[in-house]
KEDO-182625 format. One line per field, with one value per residue: x, y, z of N, C-alpha, C in turn; residue number from 1; residue in one letter. Coordinates in nm, 2 decimals. Example, Ala and Ser with C-alpha at 12.3 -4.5 7.8 and 13.67 -1.06 7.14 Angstrom:
KEDO-182625
npx = (1.32 1.28)
npy = (-0.57 -0.22)
npz = (0.78 0.71)
capx = (1.23 1.37)
capy = (-0.45 -0.11)
capz = (0.78 0.71)
cpx = (1.32 1.29)
cpy = (-0.33 0.00)
cpz = (0.78 0.79)
num = (1 2)
residu = (a s)
***
This chain:
KEDO-182625
npx = (5.59 5.44 5.36 5.19 5.22 5.19 5.36 5.61 5.80 5.62 5.54 5.44 5.34 5.24 5.38 5.65 5.96 6.13 6.41 6.59 6.73 6.66 6.70 6.98 7.06 6.96 7.03 6.95 6.90 6.64 6.50 6.43 6.54 6.45 6.64 6.57 6.29 6.26 6.13 6.06 6.06 5.95 6.11 6.19 6.04 6.04 6.29 6.34 6.47 6.36 6.48 6.45 6.61 6.57 6.34 6.42 6.62 6.48 6.39 6.14 5.88 5.66 5.66 5.75 5.65 5.64 5.52 5.49 5.53 5.29 5.39 5.60 5.49)
npy = (-12.75 -13.05 -13.30 -13.60 -13.79 -14.05 -14.20 -14.36 -14.67 -14.96 -15.28 -15.59 -15.84 -16.09 -16.16 -16.12 -16.27 -16.26 -16.24 -16.03 -15.87 -15.61 -15.47 -15.49 -15.34 -15.08 -14.74 -14.55 -14.67 -14.75 -14.97 -15.23 -15.54 -15.85 -16.11 -16.36 -16.40 -16.34 -16.11 -15.82 -15.47 -15.13 -14.90 -14.63 -14.44 -14.17 -14.11 -14.22 -14.20 -14.24 -14.38 -14.63 -14.85 -15.08 -15.19 -15.25 -15.45 -15.64 -15.98 -16.09 -16.00 -15.74 -15.75 -15.53 -15.19 -14.85 -14.55 -14.24 -13.91 -13.65 -13.40 -13.44 -13.48)
npz = (12.48 12.51 12.30 12.22 11.95 11.89 11.72 11.53 11.55 11.51 11.64 11.52 11.70 11.64 11.42 11.47 11.54 11.74 11.71 11.75 11.57 11.48 11.72 11.74 11.51 11.52 11.50 11.68 11.91 12.02 12.10 12.34 12.44 12.57 12.65 12.77 12.75 12.49 12.40 12.24 12.28 12.21 12.36 12.37 12.19 12.11 12.04 11.80 11.47 11.23 11.02 10.92 10.92 11.09 10.98 10.72 10.77 10.90 10.94 10.89 10.69 10.75 11.02 11.15 11.14 11.03 11.16 11.06 11.21 11.21 11.16 10.98 10.73)
capx = (5.46 5.46 5.25 5.21 5.17 5.18 5.42 5.74 5.80 5.52 5.57 5.33 5.39 5.20 5.48 5.79 6.02 6.22 6.55 6.67 6.80 6.63 6.77 7.12 7.09 6.90 7.13 6.90 6.89 6.51 6.45 6.48 6.52 6.47 6.69 6.51 6.16 6.27 6.03 6.11 5.97 6.00 6.12 6.22 5.99 6.06 6.43 6.34 6.51 6.28 6.57 6.40 6.71 6.51 6.24 6.50 6.70 6.40 6.39 6.00 5.81 5.54 5.68 5.77 5.60 5.67 5.42 5.55 5.46 5.22 5.48 5.69 5.42)
capy = (-12.82 -13.20 -13.36 -13.74 -13.82 -14.19 -14.24 -14.44 -14.81 -15.05 -15.42 -15.69 -15.95 -16.21 -16.19 -16.10 -16.40 -16.23 -16.26 -15.92 -15.81 -15.47 -15.41 -15.48 -15.25 -14.95 -14.64 -14.46 -14.76 -14.73 -15.10 -15.31 -15.68 -15.94 -16.24 -16.48 -16.41 -16.31 -16.01 -15.69 -15.36 -15.00 -14.82 -14.49 -14.40 -14.03 -14.10 -14.28 -14.10 -14.27 -14.42 -14.75 -14.96 -15.19 -15.25 -15.31 -15.56 -15.74 -16.11 -16.12 -15.89 -15.70 -15.76 -15.39 -15.09 -14.72 -14.45 -14.11 -13.81 -13.56 -13.29 -13.48 -13.49)
capz = (12.45 12.49 12.22 12.18 11.82 11.88 11.60 11.55 11.50 11.57 11.63 11.51 11.78 11.57 11.31 11.53 11.58 11.86 11.67 11.80 11.46 11.49 11.83 11.70 11.40 11.54 11.54 11.79 12.03 12.08 12.14 12.45 12.41 12.68 12.60 12.83 12.70 12.34 12.38 12.20 12.30 12.18 12.49 12.35 12.05 12.08 11.99 11.66 11.37 11.11 10.92 10.85 10.92 11.15 10.89 10.61 10.81 10.97 10.87 10.86 10.63 10.82 11.17 11.20 11.05 11.07 11.15 11.07 11.28 11.12 11.13 10.87 10.61)
cpx = (5.50 5.34 5.28 5.15 5.15 5.24 5.54 5.72 5.70 5.56 5.45 5.38 5.34 5.30 5.63 5.84 6.11 6.36 6.64 6.75 6.78 6.69 6.91 7.15 7.05 7.00 7.08 6.88 6.75 6.45 6.51 6.44 6.55 6.51 6.62 6.37 6.15 6.16 6.10 6.01 6.03 6.00 6.13 6.17 6.02 6.20 6.44 6.37 6.45 6.37 6.53 6.49 6.65 6.42 6.32 6.57 6.61 6.38 6.24 5.93 5.68 5.55 5.69 5.71 5.63 5.55 5.49 5.47 5.40 5.30 5.57 5.62 5.41)
cpy = (-12.97 -13.26 -13.50 -13.77 -13.97 -14.25 -14.32 -14.58 -14.89 -15.20 -15.51 -15.82 -16.09 -16.26 -16.19 -16.23 -16.38 -16.25 -16.15 -15.84 -15.65 -15.40 -15.39 -15.36 -15.11 -14.85 -14.55 -14.54 -14.74 -14.86 -15.15 -15.45 -15.77 -16.08 -16.36 -16.50 -16.39 -16.20 -15.88 -15.58 -15.23 -14.91 -14.67 -14.44 -14.26 -14.01 -14.16 -14.17 -14.14 -14.31 -14.54 -14.87 -15.09 -15.27 -15.32 -15.44 -15.67 -15.87 -16.15 -16.00 -15.86 -15.71 -15.62 -15.30 -14.95 -14.63 -14.32 -14.01 -13.71 -13.45 -13.32 -13.48 -13.35)
cpz = (12.43 12.43 12.19 12.05 11.79 11.75 11.63 11.49 11.58 11.54 11.62 11.58 11.72 11.47 11.37 11.58 11.71 11.83 11.73 11.70 11.47 11.60 11.81 11.61 11.42 11.58 11.65 11.92 12.10 12.13 12.26 12.42 12.53 12.63 12.65 12.77 12.55 12.31 12.35 12.23 12.25 12.30 12.48 12.21 12.01 12.03 11.85 11.56 11.23 11.00 10.85 10.85 10.98 11.06 10.77 10.65 10.88 10.88 10.83 10.81 10.71 10.97 11.23 11.09 11.11 11.06 11.17 11.14 11.17 11.08 11.01 10.74 10.54)
num = (1 2 3 4 5 6 7 8 9 10 11 12 13 14 15 16 17 18 19 20 21 22 23 24 25 26 27 28 29 30 31 32 33 34 35 36 37 38 39 40 41 42 43 44 45 46 47 48 49 50 51 52 53 54 55 56 57 58 59 60 61 62 63 64 65 66 67 68 69 70 71 72 73)
residu = (m n i n y k c g i k i d y s r c t g c g k c h e i c p a d i f m f d d s s k l l t v e y p e e c c y c g a c i m d c l v e g a l r m e l p l l c l)
***
């Protein structure tokens, strides 16, 4: 059964500076970072292990947020 819970890491582009720190620190390698445009995207949300490393190391508070899947509650 393939269910999309629309969970994982969400990026607030109005706050994200495009530093790429979350891309560097993510142990699951879910982010893609385009060096030329400084645009960060979550390419593999299903691989997120919900460790929060990206949020803890983010230089801007509120640029990233985590939405946990319903099954974890």
